[in-house]
C-alpha positions in Angstrom: 98.3 206.9 6.9 99.3 203.6 5.5 99.3 203.3 1.7 97.1 200.1 2.0 94.3 201.9 3.8 91.1 202.8 2.0 90.1 206.5 1.9 86.6 207.7 1.2 86.1 211.3 0.1 82.4 212.5 0.0 81.6 215.5 -2.0 78.0 216.8 -2.2 76.3 216.2 -5.5 75.2 219.4 -7.1 71.5 220.2 -7.1 69.8 218.3 -9.9 67.2 219.8 -12.2 64.5 217.5 -10.9 62.7 218.1 -7.7 62.3 214.4 -6.7 65.3 212.2 -6.7 65.0 208.5 -5.7 67.8 205.9 -5.4 67.5 202.2 -4.6 70.7 200.8 -3.4 71.2 197.0 -3.7 74.3 195.4 -2.2 74.9 192.0 -0.6 76.9 193.7 2.1 74.2 195.3 4.3 76.6 197.7 6.0 77.8 199.1 2.7 74.2 199.5 1.5 73.2 201.3 4.7 76.3 203.6 4.6 75.5 204.6 1.0 71.9 205.1 1.8 72.9 207.4 4.7 75.2 209.5 2.5 72.6 209.8 -0.2 69.9 210.8 2.3 72.2 213.5 3.7 72.6 214.9 0.2 68.8 215.2 -0.4 68.0 212.0 -2.1 65.1 209.8 -1.1 66.9 206.5 -0.7 66.2 202.9 0.3 68.5 200.0 0.5 68.2 196.3 0.2 70.6 193.4 0.5 68.3 190.8 -1.2 68.5 191.2 -5.0 65.3 189.1 -5.3 63.4 191.7 -3.3 64.2 194.6 -5.7 61.1 194.2 -7.9 58.8 194.1 -4.9 60.4 197.2 -3.4 60.3 199.1 -6.7 56.6 198.2 -7.2 55.6 199.3 -3.7 57.7 202.4 -3.7 
């Protein structure tokens, strides 16, 4: 591995005390937002992602 390469290590998040965990990911890089959404969904979160910061309030209100 080259020392300039990025490395991502994903460790599952320990079970939270709450039964319903929601995360709204907002990132101007759509691929990054979708990747994080996929990881969080795999760990049991209810997750949605957006790339438009102006759409956050609408999403939050409707969710």
